[in-house]
C-alpha positions in Angstrom: 0.1 0.3 -0.2 1.3 3.7 -1.3 0.5 6.6 0.0 -0.8 8.5 -3.0 -1.9 11.9 -2.2 -1.9 14.3 0.6 -4.3 16.8 -1.3 -7.6 16.9 1.4 -10.7 16.1 -0.4 -12.7 19.6 -1.1 -16.2 18.7 -2.4 -16.9 22.7 -3.5 -14.2 22.0 -6.4 -16.5 19.3 -8.3 -19.6 21.6 -7.3 -17.6 24.5 -9.4 -17.1 22.4 -11.9 -20.9 21.5 -12.0 -21.6 25.0 -12.2 -19.4 25.7 -15.0 -16.9 27.6 -13.1 -13.1 27.5 -12.5 -12.4 25.2 -9.6 -9.6 25.8 -7.4 -7.6 23.5 -8.3 -7.4 20.8 -10.9 -10.2 18.3 -10.1 -10.7 14.5 -10.6 -13.8 13.0 -11.7 -14.5 8.8 -11.8 -17.3 6.6 -11.7 -15.3 4.0 -9.9 -11.8 1.9 -10.2 -11.1 -1.3 -9.2 -10.2 -4.0 -6.7 -6.2 -3.3 -8.5 -6.4 0.4 -7.6 -8.4 0.1 -4.4 -5.6 -2.4 -2.6 -2.8 -0.5 -4.2 -4.1 3.2 -2.3 -6.1 1.7 0.8 -4.8 -2.1 1.7 -7.2 -4.8 1.3 -11.1 -4.7 0.9 -12.9 -5.4 4.4 -14.7 -8.3 4.4 -18.2 -7.0 5.8 -21.7 -6.3 4.6 -21.7 -2.9 6.6 -22.2 -0.3 4.7 -20.7 2.2 6.6 -17.4 0.3 6.6 -17.4 -0.3 3.1 -18.2 3.2 2.3 -15.4 4.5 4.7 -12.9 2.0 2.9 -13.9 3.1 -0.9 -13.8 6.8 0.7 -10.2 6.3 1.8 -9.5 4.9 -1.8 -10.9 7.8 -3.3 -9.4 10.2 -1.1 -5.6 8.7 -1.6 -5.8 9.0 -5.5 -7.3 12.8 -5.4 -10.9 12.9 -5.4 -13.4 15.0 -3.9 -16.2 12.6 -4.1 -16.9 9.3 -3.0 -19.2 6.8 -5.6 -21.8 4.9 -3.6 -25.1 3.0 -3.4 -27.7 3.9 -0.9 -29.2 0.2 -0.2 -29.4 -3.1 -1.6 -32.4 -2.3 -4.3 -32.3 -4.4 -7.2 -34.5 -5.6 -9.9 -34.8 -9.8 -9.8 -33.6 -10.9 -12.9 -33.4 -14.4 -14.4 -30.2 -16.5 -13.6 -26.8 -15.7 -15.5 -23.8 -17.3 -16.4 -20.7 -15.9 -15.9 -19.4 -14.6 -19.3 -17.3 -12.0 -20.5 -20.0 -10.7 -22.7 -23.9 -11.0 -22.2 -26.7 -10.6 -24.5 -29.0 -7.7 -24.1 -31.7 -10.7 -24.4 -30.1 -12.6 -21.6 -32.8 -11.7 -18.6 -36.3 -11.7 -20.2 -38.5 -12.0 -17.2 -41.4 -9.9 -18.7 -43.2 -10.7 -22.0 -46.8 -9.9 -21.3 -49.1 -8.1 -18.8 -49.6 -11.3 -16.9 -45.6 -11.2 -16.5 -46.1 -7.6 -15.4 -48.4 -8.4 -12.9 -46.7 -11.3 -11.3 -43.3 -9.9 -11.1 -41.8 -9.0 -7.7 -41.5 -5.7 -7.7 -39.2 -4.1 -5.3 -40.2 -1.4 -3.2 -37.6 1.5 -3.0 -39.5 3.0 0.7 -38.9 -0.5 2.2 -35.1 -0.5 2.5 -32.8 1.4 5.1 -31.4 4.8 4.4 -30.3 6.2 7.9 -26.8 4.9 7.9 -26.4 7.5 5.3 -26.6 10.1 8.3 -23.6 8.7 10.1 -21.8 8.5 6.7 -20.1 11.7 7.0 -18.4 10.6 9.8 -15.9 8.4 7.9 -15.8 10.9 4.5 -12.5 12.5 4.8 -11.5 16.3 4.7 -15.1 17.6 2.9 -15.6 14.9 0.7 -19.1 14.3 -0.3 -21.0 10.8 -1.5 -22.2 10.7 -5.3 -25.0 8.6 -5.1 -25.7 6.0 -7.6 -28.7 3.4 -8.7 -28.7 0.2 -8.8 -29.0 0.1 -12.6 -30.5 2.8 -14.7 -34.3 3.2 -15.8 -33.3 1.9 -19.7 -31.2 -0.6 -18.4 -33.5 -2.3 -15.6 -36.0 -2.2 -18.4 -34.0 -3.9 -21.1 -32.7 -6.8 -18.4 -36.2 -7.4 -17.5 -37.6 -7.4 -21.0 -34.8 -8.4 -23.3 -33.6 -5.5 -26.4 -35.2 -7.2 -29.3 -38.4 -7.8 -27.0 -38.5 -4.5 -26.3 -38.3 -3.2 -29.8 -41.1 -5.7 -30.5 -43.0 -4.4 -28.0 -43.2 -0.9 -28.9 -45.6 -1.8 -31.9 -47.5 -4.7 -30.3 -48.1 -3.5 -27.2 -47.1 0.4 -26.3 -49.3 1.0 -23.0 -47.4 -2.0 -21.8 -44.1 -0.4 -22.3 -45.1 2.5 -20.8 -46.3 0.5 -17.9 -42.9 -1.0 -17.6 -41.1 2.3 -17.9 -43.4 4.2 -15.3 -43.1 1.2 -12.7 -39.2 1.3 -12.8 -39.0 5.0 -13.0 -41.0 5.2 -9.9 -38.9 2.9 -8.1 -35.5 4.6 -9.2 -37.3 8.1 -8.0 -38.5 6.5 -4.7 -34.9 5.6 -4.4 -33.2 8.9 -5.1 -35.8 10.7 -3.0 -35.0 8.6 0.2 -31.5 9.5 0.1 -31.0 12.7 -1.4 -32.3 14.3 2.0 -29.2 13.2 3.8 -26.0 15.8 3.9 -23.4 13.3 3.2 -24.7 13.0 0.0 -23.6 15.7 -2.2 -25.0 14.6 -5.6 -26.9 12.4 -7.6 -25.8 10.5 -10.3 -28.3 8.6 -13.1 -26.2 5.8 -14.3 -28.5 4.4 -17.7 -26.9 3.6 -21.3 -28.5 5.0 -23.8 -26.9 4.3 -27.1 -24.7 2.3 -29.6 -21.6 3.9 -31.6 -24.0 5.4 -33.9 -27.2 6.0 -32.5 -29.3 5.7 -29.4 -30.7 2.4 -28.4 -34.1 3.6 -29.2 -34.9 6.0 -31.5 -35.1 9.8 -30.2 -39.2 9.9 -30.0 -39.6 6.7 -28.6 -36.7 8.0 -25.7 -38.6 11.5 -25.2 -41.9 9.1 -24.6 -40.4 6.9 -21.9 -37.1 7.2 -20.8 -36.6 11.1 -20.6 -39.6 12.2 -18.5 -38.7 10.4 -15.8 -35.3 11.2 -16.0 -36.2 14.9 -15.7 -37.8 14.0 -12.2 -34.7 12.5 -10.8 -32.8 15.8 -12.1 -35.4 17.8 -10.0 -35.3 15.5 -7.1 -31.6 16.4 -6.9 -32.2 20.3 -7.3 -35.0 20.5 -5.4 -32.8 19.4 -2.5 -30.0 21.9 -3.5 -28.0 19.2 -5.4 -26.4 18.6 -8.9 -27.6 15.9 -11.0 -24.7 13.9 -13.2 -25.7 11.4 -16.1 -23.5 8.6 -16.9 -24.8 7.4 -20.2 -22.6 5.4 -22.8 -23.1 5.4 -26.5 -24.1 8.1 -29.0 -25.8 11.1 -27.6 -25.2 13.7 -30.4 -29.3 13.9 -31.4 -30.3 14.3 -27.4 -27.5 16.4 -26.3 -30.0 19.4 -26.0 -32.3 17.0 -24.2 -29.9 16.5 -21.9 -28.9 19.9 -21.0 -32.0 21.9 -22.0 -35.0 19.5 -20.9 -33.3 17.3 -18.3 -31.5 20.1 -17.0 -28.5 18.0 -16.3 -25.3 19.5 -14.5 -22.9 17.4 -16.1 -22.3 14.3 -18.4 -20.1 11.3 -17.9 -19.1 8.7 -20.6 -17.2 9.5 -23.8 -15.6 7.8 -26.5 -13.0 8.6 -29.6 -15.0 6.8 -32.0 -18.4 8.7 -31.2 -17.0 12.4 -30.2 -13.6 12.8 -28.5 -13.9 14.4 -25.1 -11.7 17.4 -26.4 -14.4 18.0 -29.2 -17.5 17.7 -26.8 -16.0 20.2 -24.2 -15.6 22.6 -27.2 -19.5 22.1 -28.4 -21.0 21.6 -25.1 -18.6 22.6 -22.5 -20.3 26.1 -21.7 -23.6 24.2 -21.5 -22.8 21.2 -19.3 -19.9 19.8 -17.4 -17.9 17.5 -18.8 -16.4 15.1 -17.0 -13.5 12.3 -17.5 -13.5 11.6 -21.3 -10.3 10.0 -21.5 -11.4 7.0 -23.8 -10.9 3.5 -21.8 -9.7 1.8 -25.0 -7.2 4.8 -25.2 -5.8 4.3 -22.1 -5.2 0.8 -22.4 -3.3 1.4 -25.8 -1.6 4.2 -25.1 1.9 4.5 -23.2 2.1 6.6 -20.0 3.6 9.7 -21.6 0.8 9.6 -24.5 -1.6 9.5 -21.6 0.1 12.5 -19.8 0.3 14.2 -22.3 -3.7 14.0 -23.1 -4.7 14.5 -20.0 -2.0 17.8 -19.5 -3.7 18.7 -22.7 -7.7 18.7 -21.4 -6.6 20.5 -18.0 -5.2 23.3 -19.9 -7.9 23.2 -22.5 -10.4 23.6 -20.0 -7.9 25.9 -17.4 -9.6 29.6 -18.3 -13.1 28.5 -19.0 -13.7 25.3 -16.2 -16.4 23.2 -16.3 -14.1 20.1 -16.4 -12.9 17.4 -14.2 -10.4 15.2 -15.7 -10.7 11.5 -15.6 -11.7 8.2 -17.9 -14.1 8.2 -20.4 -16.0 5.5 -18.2 -14.5 4.0 -15.4 -11.3 1.8 -14.6 -11.5 -1.7 -15.4 -9.3 -3.8 -13.8 -7.3 -4.7 -17.4 -5.8 -1.1 -17.4 -2.8 -1.3 -15.8 -1.9 0.6 -12.6 0.5 2.7 -13.7 -1.1 4.2 -16.7 -4.2 5.6 -14.5 -2.3 6.7 -12.1 -0.4 8.3 -15.0 -3.6 10.1 -15.7 -4.9 11.0 -12.6 -1.1 12.5 -11.0 -1.3 15.2 -13.7 -4.2 16.8 -11.9 -2.3 16.2 -8.6 1.1 17.8 -9.5 
């Protein structure tokens, strides 16, 4: 275990980024890292189910890497799906549970109101410095619907029974909204993240019209939930977003967006196109981090920090997350450019 940085977390820096301002120092953003990184900076993970102990460990790791936030779930909420065989990749039709209205009625829907969120009241006591929690959810709205229906089935159902599609989206959306509403009230929670993948490389997973009908209204309510408590909301969503960026910025009113790929819109271009309208978070493509050497990673990271130096509204990080197949030295090469 190696001490990485003595920089004290201060969530106000991330708040400035999300307000399109210049933070007091270069600021980092990441969705999550991996056990190799966590162990390198914080030692072995605790073997416990206690959410406070697990948060303390993750907060220690995030702080050691220079972050002002730590990612966390609020409770054990989940949407039950079919059994999955461990595989390196999974079909989007893997977990079909709902094919009919009868299946919808019989599905064991979780109740977000039945879970205990009170541990978040004590969470501030284990957060170093002025760190805050970035609260994410157990998969997103579209993600959970696809997991239950299957992508192919969803596409067919949009034509065969759009009313059932609406019923399913409304049910999942209300559960996720209930989840966020119960967690956002705690002072330890600094911001909400809506993690919900929406696109392929060349288009959105559903047509923009269908996204606006079924998906966006619930995301708008989740953003309003955050804003009604004076807290920002961030969208983590992979894939092609060009045709719906106006919806993200002006309709749903997200404060920041995360997840960028070079073969869709490189983060440099995204910052130039939308950086004065929405905070740009992370963006160094995961494939770039894997294939590039340390010097190339450092140069691109420094370029992004320099590009955003005057205007602000940017935090350095990966385009998605830090999977285990990215060597630690490459990850540290990226973040160290902001810590020097």
